[in-house]
C-alpha positions as CSV (number, residue, x, y, z in Angstrom):
1,M,-10.5,-14.2,13.2
2,N,-12.2,-10.8,13.7
3,Q,-9.3,-9.5,15.8
4,P,-7.1,-7.0,13.8
5,V,-3.7,-8.2,12.6
6,L,-2.7,-4.7,11.8
7,R,-3.9,-1.5,13.5
8,V,-2.8,2.0,12.5
9,E,-4.1,4.7,15.0
10,G,-3.7,8.4,14.4
11,L,-0.5,8.0,12.4
12,R,1.4,11.2,11.5
13,V,4.5,11.6,9.4
14,A,6.2,15.0,8.9
15,Y,9.1,16.3,7.0
16,D,11.3,19.2,8.1
17,H,11.3,22.0,5.5
18,P,12.9,25.4,5.4
19,L,9.4,27.0,5.4
20,G,8.2,24.8,8.3
21,L,7.0,21.4,9.1
22,V,5.2,19.6,6.2
23,R,2.8,16.8,7.3
24,A,2.7,14.1,4.6
25,V,0.4,11.8,6.7
26,D,-2.0,13.4,9.0
27,D,-4.0,11.5,11.7
28,V,-4.6,8.3,9.6
29,S,-6.3,5.3,11.2
30,F,-7.4,2.0,9.8
31,S,-7.2,-1.7,10.7
32,L,-6.9,-5.1,8.9
33,T,-8.2,-8.5,9.9
34,P,-6.4,-11.7,8.9
35,H,-7.0,-12.7,5.2
36,E,-8.4,-9.2,4.4
37,R,-7.3,-7.2,1.4
38,F,-7.3,-3.5,2.1
39,G,-6.7,-0.9,-0.7
40,L,-5.2,2.6,-0.4
41,A,-5.9,4.8,-3.4
42,G,-5.4,8.4,-4.3
43,E,-3.4,10.6,-6.6
44,S,0.4,10.7,-6.5
45,G,1.6,12.7,-3.5
46,S,-1.5,11.9,-1.3
47,G,0.7,10.1,1.3
48,K,0.1,6.4,0.4
49,S,3.7,5.3,0.1
50,T,4.8,7.5,2.9
51,M,2.3,5.7,5.2
52,A,3.6,2.3,4.1
53,L,7.2,3.3,4.9
54,A,6.1,4.6,8.2
55,I,4.3,1.4,9.1
56,L,7.6,-0.4,8.3
57,R,9.6,2.2,10.3
58,M,11.6,3.0,7.1
59,I,11.1,6.8,7.1
60,R,14.5,8.6,6.9
61,P,15.4,12.2,7.7
62,P,14.3,14.8,7.0
63,G,11.1,12.8,7.5
64,H,10.0,11.4,10.9
65,I,7.0,9.8,12.5
66,D,5.3,12.6,14.4
67,G,2.7,10.7,16.3
68,G,0.3,7.8,16.4
69,E,0.6,4.1,16.9
70,V,1.1,1.0,14.8
71,W,0.3,-2.4,16.1
72,L,1.0,-5.8,14.6
73,E,-1.3,-8.0,16.6
74,D,-0.1,-7.3,20.2
75,T,3.3,-5.8,19.2
76,R,3.6,-2.0,19.3
77,L,5.9,-1.3,16.3
78,L,6.8,2.3,17.0
79,S,8.3,1.4,20.4
80,L,10.5,-1.4,19.1
81,S,14.3,-1.0,18.9
82,D,15.8,-0.7,15.5
83,D,17.2,-4.2,15.7
84,A,13.9,-5.7,16.8
85,M,12.1,-3.9,14.0
86,R,14.6,-5.2,11.5
87,R,14.0,-8.7,12.7
88,L,10.2,-8.2,12.4
89,R,10.4,-7.1,8.8
90,L,9.8,-10.0,6.4
91,A,9.0,-12.3,9.4
92,G,5.9,-10.4,10.5
93,I,5.3,-7.7,8.0
94,A,6.8,-7.5,4.5
95,L,7.0,-5.1,1.6
96,V,6.5,-5.8,-2.1
97,P,8.2,-2.6,-3.5
98,Q,7.1,-0.4,-6.4
99,G,10.3,-0.6,-8.4
100,S,11.4,-4.2,-8.6
101,M,14.6,-3.3,-10.5
102,N,15.6,-0.9,-7.8
103,A,14.7,-3.2,-5.0
104,L,16.7,-6.2,-6.3
105,N,20.5,-6.2,-6.0
106,P,21.7,-6.0,-9.7
107,V,25.0,-8.0,-8.9
108,L,23.5,-10.9,-7.0
109,R,21.6,-13.9,-8.4
110,I,18.0,-14.4,-7.2
111,R,19.1,-17.4,-5.1
112,A,21.7,-15.3,-3.2
113,Q,19.1,-12.6,-2.5
114,I,16.7,-15.2,-1.0
115,A,19.6,-16.6,1.0
116,D,20.4,-13.1,2.3
117,A,16.9,-12.5,3.5
118,L,16.8,-15.9,5.3
119,D,20.3,-15.5,6.8
120,D,19.6,-12.0,8.0
121,H,16.7,-13.4,10.1
122,G,18.7,-16.3,11.5
123,T,17.2,-19.0,9.3
124,S,20.1,-21.1,8.4
125,L,19.2,-24.2,6.3
126,P,21.4,-27.2,5.1
127,K,22.2,-26.8,1.4
128,R,19.7,-29.4,0.3
129,D,16.9,-27.9,2.4
130,F,17.8,-24.4,1.2
131,E,17.6,-25.4,-2.4
132,K,14.3,-27.1,-1.8
133,R,13.0,-23.9,-0.1
134,V,14.2,-21.7,-3.1
135,R,12.4,-24.0,-5.6
136,E,9.2,-23.9,-3.5
137,L,9.3,-20.1,-3.3
138,L,9.8,-19.7,-7.0
139,H,7.1,-22.2,-7.7
140,D,4.7,-20.4,-5.4
141,V,5.1,-17.2,-7.5
142,G,5.0,-19.0,-10.8
143,L,8.6,-18.9,-11.7
144,P,10.7,-21.8,-13.0
145,P,13.6,-23.2,-10.8
146,E,16.3,-21.8,-13.2
147,V,15.4,-18.3,-12.2
148,A,17.4,-18.9,-9.0
149,D,20.6,-18.7,-11.1
150,M,19.7,-15.6,-13.0
151,Y,20.5,-11.9,-12.3
152,P,17.7,-9.3,-12.2
153,H,18.6,-7.8,-15.5
154,E,18.0,-11.2,-17.1
155,L,14.3,-11.2,-16.0
156,S,11.3,-9.5,-17.5
157,G,9.5,-6.8,-15.6
158,G,6.8,-9.3,-14.4
159,M,9.4,-11.9,-13.5
160,K,11.3,-9.4,-11.4
161,Q,8.1,-8.4,-9.6
162,R,7.3,-12.0,-8.8
163,A,10.9,-12.5,-7.6
164,C,10.3,-9.6,-5.2
165,I,7.1,-11.3,-4.0
166,A,9.1,-14.6,-3.5
167,I,11.5,-12.7,-1.2
168,A,8.7,-10.9,0.6
169,I,7.0,-14.2,1.5
170,C,10.1,-16.2,2.4
171,L,9.4,-16.0,6.1
172,R,5.6,-16.3,5.9
173,P,4.6,-12.8,7.1
174,K,1.2,-12.0,8.5
175,V,0.9,-8.7,6.6
176,I,2.1,-7.9,3.1
177,I,2.2,-4.3,2.0
178,A,2.2,-4.1,-1.8
179,D,3.2,-0.6,-3.0
180,E,2.0,-0.2,-6.6
181,P,3.3,-3.7,-7.5
182,T,2.1,-3.4,-11.1
183,S,3.4,0.1,-12.0
184,A,5.1,0.2,-15.5
185,L,3.8,-3.3,-16.4
186,D,1.5,-4.0,-19.3
187,V,-2.1,-5.1,-18.5
188,V,-1.5,-8.8,-19.2
189,V,1.5,-8.9,-16.8
190,Q,-0.4,-6.8,-14.3
191,R,-3.0,-9.5,-14.2
192,Q,-0.4,-12.2,-13.7
193,V,1.3,-10.4,-10.9
194,M,-2.0,-9.7,-9.1
195,A,-3.0,-13.3,-9.5
196,T,0.3,-14.4,-8.0
197,L,-0.2,-12.0,-5.1
198,A,-3.7,-13.3,-4.5
199,R,-2.6,-16.9,-4.6
200,V,0.3,-16.5,-2.1
201,Q,-1.9,-14.4,0.2
202,Q,-4.4,-17.2,0.4
203,E,-1.7,-19.8,0.9
204,L,-0.2,-17.8,3.8
205,G,-3.4,-16.6,5.3
206,A,-1.9,-13.1,5.3
207,A,-3.6,-9.7,5.2
208,V,-2.6,-7.4,2.3
209,V,-2.4,-3.7,2.0
210,L,-2.5,-2.8,-1.7
211,I,-1.3,0.8,-2.5
212,G,-2.1,2.4,-5.9
213,H,-4.1,4.8,-7.9
214,D,-5.7,2.3,-10.4
215,M,-9.3,2.2,-9.2
216,G,-10.1,-0.6,-11.7
217,L,-7.4,-2.8,-10.2
218,M,-8.6,-2.0,-6.7
219,A,-12.1,-3.0,-7.7
220,Q,-10.9,-6.4,-8.8
221,F,-8.7,-7.2,-5.9
222,V,-9.5,-5.6,-2.5
223,D,-12.3,-6.2,0.0
224,R,-12.2,-2.7,1.4
225,L,-10.9,0.6,0.1
226,G,-9.5,3.7,1.8
227,V,-9.1,6.9,-0.3
228,M,-6.4,9.4,0.6
229,Y,-6.1,13.1,-0.3
230,A,-3.4,15.5,0.9
231,G,-2.2,13.1,3.6
232,R,-5.6,12.2,5.1
233,L,-8.1,9.4,4.6
234,V,-11.3,11.0,3.2
235,E,-13.3,7.8,2.7
236,I,-13.3,4.1,3.8
237,A,-15.9,1.5,2.7
238,P,-16.3,-2.0,1.4
239,I,-15.2,-2.0,-2.3
240,G,-18.6,-2.8,-3.7
241,Q,-20.2,0.0,-1.8
242,I,-17.5,2.6,-2.6
243,I,-17.5,1.7,-6.4
244,T,-21.3,1.8,-6.8
245,A,-22.1,4.6,-4.3
246,P,-19.1,6.7,-3.3
247,R,-19.9,9.4,-0.7
248,H,-16.9,11.8,-0.9
249,P,-16.8,14.0,-4.0
250,Y,-13.1,13.2,-4.5
251,T,-13.9,9.4,-4.6
252,Q,-16.8,10.1,-7.0
253,M,-14.5,12.0,-9.4
254,L,-11.8,9.3,-9.2
255,I,-14.3,6.6,-10.2
256,A,-15.9,8.9,-12.8
257,S,-12.5,9.2,-14.5
258,L,-12.4,5.4,-15.2
259,P,-13.1,4.4,-18.9
260,S,-16.5,2.8,-19.4
261,L,-17.6,0.2,-22.0
262,E,-21.2,1.6,-21.8
263,S,-20.5,5.2,-22.7
264,K,-18.2,6.7,-25.4
265,G,-16.5,10.1,-25.3
266,T,-13.6,11.9,-23.8
267,M,-12.5,10.8,-20.4
268,Q,-12.9,13.5,-17.7
269,G,-10.1,13.9,-15.2
270,I,-10.2,15.8,-11.9
271,P,-9.7,19.5,-12.6
272,G,-6.8,21.3,-11.0
273,L,-3.9,20.0,-9.1
274,A,-3.5,18.4,-5.6
275,P,-2.4,21.1,-3.2
276,L,1.2,21.5,-1.9
277,L,1.3,19.9,1.5
278,R,3.1,23.0,2.9
279,E,0.4,25.3,1.6
280,L,-2.9,23.4,2.3
281,P,-6.1,25.4,1.9
282,S,-8.2,26.1,4.9
283,G,-11.1,23.8,5.7
284,C,-11.4,20.8,3.5
285,A,-8.2,20.4,1.4
286,F,-10.3,19.3,-1.6
287,H,-12.7,22.2,-1.6
288,P,-10.8,24.3,-4.3
289,R,-11.3,21.4,-6.8
290,C,-14.7,20.2,-5.6
291,P,-17.8,21.1,-7.7
292,R,-20.1,20.6,-4.7
293,A,-18.2,22.8,-2.2
294,V,-20.2,25.2,0.0
295,A,-19.1,28.0,2.3
296,R,-18.6,25.6,5.2
297,C,-16.1,23.5,3.2
298,S,-13.6,26.4,3.1
299,A,-13.9,27.2,6.7
300,E,-14.1,23.9,8.6
301,R,-12.1,20.8,8.0
302,P,-14.4,17.7,8.1
303,E,-13.4,14.7,10.2
304,L,-13.7,11.1,9.2
305,R,-17.0,9.9,10.6
306,D,-19.4,6.9,10.3
307,I,-21.9,7.4,7.5
308,A,-23.2,3.8,7.0
309,A,-22.4,0.3,8.2
310,G,-18.7,-0.2,7.7
311,A,-18.3,3.1,5.8
312,Q,-16.7,6.4,6.8
313,A,-16.3,9.7,5.0
314,A,-14.7,13.1,5.8
315,C,-17.2,15.4,4.0
316,H,-19.7,17.9,5.3
317,L,-22.1,16.8,2.5
318,A,-21.8,13.0,3.0
């Protein structure tokens, strides 16, 4: 049970740009064990979604995977043929996308979209068995059977997201990547969607990578959190440890920006803007915004290193 189900080692993703190569993901490594929930947090543009697409081999030109390895158990994903990787998606590793309305086909009923996923992976069922499977999948995500006959535009935002989860789990994957699955949903529906994801994960025994920038949501759902900034992981730690005692200044400021019931006043955001990936500052990419920066921070880029049991940080001051 302690053997990783997913390993990402030194992953690099770059985009060709007229001014030169832009690295959107730079030397990122992490692993997941079965049943684990791992979060990836950070501001927009930090490389979270790009990394998810790279793991799934869905990066398109002008982007390309520029180095590293991705392993699903003993399968080396980056060496698979396009056809073999297509067969592995959904069956071994699945994506719950950020925009459910864009992910679902607007002219097909939900039943037809589940059938398309099964047929594309060679799972052909007799009509009675297929209808039973559709009812089971919809029940698993908290949707009534009649949703199978509906088009995406007839569903609410939360129902569409749960339909996406139903499609993602139809072949019982070992890893589920959920890319901001609650974006644009109100807080009540967010809770319903995350409860659905937690329930199906437990039923499947799958590992989950949750991508987002809502630190409050991460605190309620994940076991371990990785924080990204400018394409690199700057901190990884168990969620309880990272929420109560964050070691990287960027993580500290992300958590400090959360609203608090104990203290009143104006919420403080992180000053400044994330740097352009094609114009990264020297040394630590966060140092121009960091209130604790010293001379070394602008001259030497810190590497991710062990700072405590199960915790790593890329900071000279950690």
